[in-house]
N, C-alpha and C positions, 0 to 999 in steps of 0.2 A: 467364915473368917472374914467375910465382907461385912458382917454386921458388926463385928469387932473392930475392924478397922474403921468403918464409918463412926462408930460411938467415940473411938480414939480421937479422930481428927476433928468431930464436932467439940469434944470437951476441950481439947488444946485452942482453938479457934475462939470457944467461949471464954476461957480464960485470957486468951489474948485480948478480947473486946473489954473484958474487965478492967485490964491492965491499961487501956487505953483511954479508957473513962475516967480511971484515977488521975493519969498522967494529963489529961485535959483539965481536970478540976484544979489540980496542983499547978498549972501554968498558966491558966487563963487569965489569974488575976495580975502576972508578972508583966505578960504580954498581951496583945490584941487577941481576939478570939480564932482569926484565921490561923495564925501561927500556931498558937495552941491547938487548933484541929490538925492542923499539918504534923504537929509533935506527936500527938494522940494517935494518929493513922501510922505513923513510923513504928512508935513502940508497940502498938498492938499487932502489927504485921510481924515485927521481928519476933515477939515473943509467941505467937502463933505459929511460925515458921520453926523456931528453936525446938517448942515442945513437939510439935509433929514429928521432926526428925528424930528425936530423942526417944520417944515413946511408940512412935508409928513405924519407925525406918523397918523393923524387923519384919512386920506385917505386910509392907511394900515391897521387902526384897523377895517374899515367899511367893506373892501373887500380883506381882507388878501388871503385867500385860492384862489379865483377866479384870483386875479391881479396876484398872483405868479406863478401859474401854467399857465395862459394866454391860458387856453383851449377854451376860446370862440372867441379870436380874437388874434391868434398868429401872424398874420401879422404886428398889432401894437406894439408887443412886439419885432418882428426882427427891424423894423424901429426904435425903441429907441434905441435899443443897438447899430444897425449901426452908428447911428448920436453920441452916446457916442465913439465909437471907434475912428470915423473920427474927432471929436473935441479934444479927447485925444492927436491923433496922431499931428495934426495939433498945439496944444498946445506946445508939446513936439520938435518938429520941430522949432517953432519960439522961443521958450526959448533956444534951442540950438544955432540958428543963432545968437541969441542976445550975446549969450556968446562967439561966435566964436569957436563953435564945431562942427564937422561934424555931420549932422543929423543922417546919417545911424549908426556912431559908437556910439551915444547917445541911439539909438533905441535899437543896441545890448546890450551895458552895461544896459538899462532897464529891457531887457529880462533875464539876467542874476540874476538882484537883485529880479525879480519877480520869477523866480524860485527859488533863496534861499529863498525866503518868503514864498513861496508854501512848500516848503519842510520843513520848521519850523514849519508852521501852522500842517501840516500832521502829523508831529513827537508828537506835543503837541496833537492832538487828537486821538493819535494811530495810525494811519495811517502808512504803511510801504514806505519809499521812498527811491530808491537806488539812493546812492550819490557816483561818483566816487573821492575816496580818493587818496591822495598823500602822499609820505613817508615823516614824520616830520624830524625835524634835528636830526640825529644820527643813523637814521632808514636804510638809505641807505650804510651807513659804517657798521652796524650790520649785514645788509643782505649780504654784500659782505664777511664777515667772516664765513658765515655758510659753512658748510662742509658736507662730506657723513659718516656715522658710521653704523657699522652693529654688534646688538645683538649677541654675540657668545653663551650665555647662562652662567649659573653658573659653576664656576670651569674651565671654558675655559680660557686658557691661550694665551697671543699674543706673536708672535714669537721675539726674541731680535731684536731690529733695527740694521740695519747694516749700517755702515758709507758709503757715496758715494765712497769712494776709495775700500771698503772692497766688498762693492755691486758690482763695475768693476771687481773685480779678480773672478779668476775661483774658482769653489769650489772642492780642490783639494782632501778633504778628503770623498767627495761623501756624505756629512751629510745632503744636502740640506740647508746648512746656508752657506754664504759667509762670511768668518770670517778673509779674509786678512791674515795677518802675524801671526795669531794664528791657522790656518789650522793645523791639526793632532796634533802630538806629538814630541817634540823636542830629536833627539837621544843624546845618551850620547856622550859626546865630551871631548876631550883631551886636556890638556893646553900645550902640546907640543908633539912632536914625540917620540916614544918609542926608547930608545938608542940612541936618538939625531939624527936619520936619517929618514926622511919620504919616503914613497913609492912613486915613481913617478906616479902620478895620472895621469899625462898626456897620459898614456898606455891606458886608458879608453877612448873609442872613446865618443866625446861631451866634454871633458874636455881639453881645452886649458891652455896656462900658465896664463892668467887673471883668470880664473876659477880656476885653482889649488891654487892660491895664495887666493881666497876667500873661498874655503874650508878649508885650512890651517887656516885664519881668525875665522871659524866657529868651527874650532877645531876637523877637520877631516884630519887624515894624512896618513892612512893606508888602503890596500884594503879590509882588514877583518872589518874593521868599517862599511863600504859602504856595503859589502856583507849581513852583518845582518840587516841592516834595514827594519824593519816592513812596511806594506803599509801604515799607520798612520805616521810613521817616514819619509818615503819618500814624502809624504804629507806636512809634515812642511817644508823639504828641499827645495821642488819645489817652496813653497810659500815664502821663505826667500834667495834665490838667486838674489839679487838684480841685475837686467840687464841681467839675464838669467833665470827667473822663468819658471818651467815646464820642464828644460833640463832632470833631475833624471829620469821621466818616459819615457820622448822622446827617449833618448838614451839609455835606457835599462842599466842605470850604475848599478844597484844590479848584473845582470845576468853576466855582463862580470868582476865585483870585484870577484864574486865567484869563477871564473875559475881563475884569476890572485892570488886570496889570496891562492889557493890551489896548487900554483907553474906552473900553466900551463900557455900557451900563447894563444892570438888571432892573427888574420890577421892582427888587428889594431896595437895590442903593436908590433909584429914583425916589422914593418915600422917604429915606434917609435924608436925602438932599433937600427935599422939601420941607423936612421938619416933622414929618409926620409919624416918625418913630424915634424914641428917645427924647 
């Protein structure tokens, strides 16, 4: 009965394969070859299942457990499966050649379709299937927008954002923040020189003719103004001497101005008075 049942099933599935080939050839001209292959598989499977159920059902009912386990005659079961595999492979190659498709590519596509069907079946039965996912439309763009962040805790405040220009400038007032021209505190300025006559700021080493004009434009005309600058005020002037930033601290203007404001002289101021400089 096993041989009878095996032959019945083989014939049923061979008929199904023939039906699949016919369906493929009939539909491939109307649609692309992949949909045609899917249609052929569906029709072939349907025909094979129906014929097996109609003509081989009684044999299965009489010998269900023994025939499916194939414990007594495993060799016959293996031969039947081998014959089925060879018949299916031959039918697939024949159908592919008839349609002008590379048999190897058709076999690969069939394997892809079979894997998808198996995954769907496993999902329906509660099985766990690992499926390689691809980014949907828009997901790649969202992924590229991801950044990093750090939780600072409640009450934490973020430091003030600095502009690129400010970040490139030195931190003249040493407060840990690069503020550009807003460093420190602006010193008190005058709208014009007292008594209409300004001090010769060029007597301070580091102040030339152009820098003296810039100091006057900022409202600085006298030695005592510079002598009284605090550290924060020096930081502001350092940050706002366009083209000469940092010169106040670098050339020690305040120390020189204190001497000159008190009526004293420096070696450099003597050279200026003699006309040796400028």
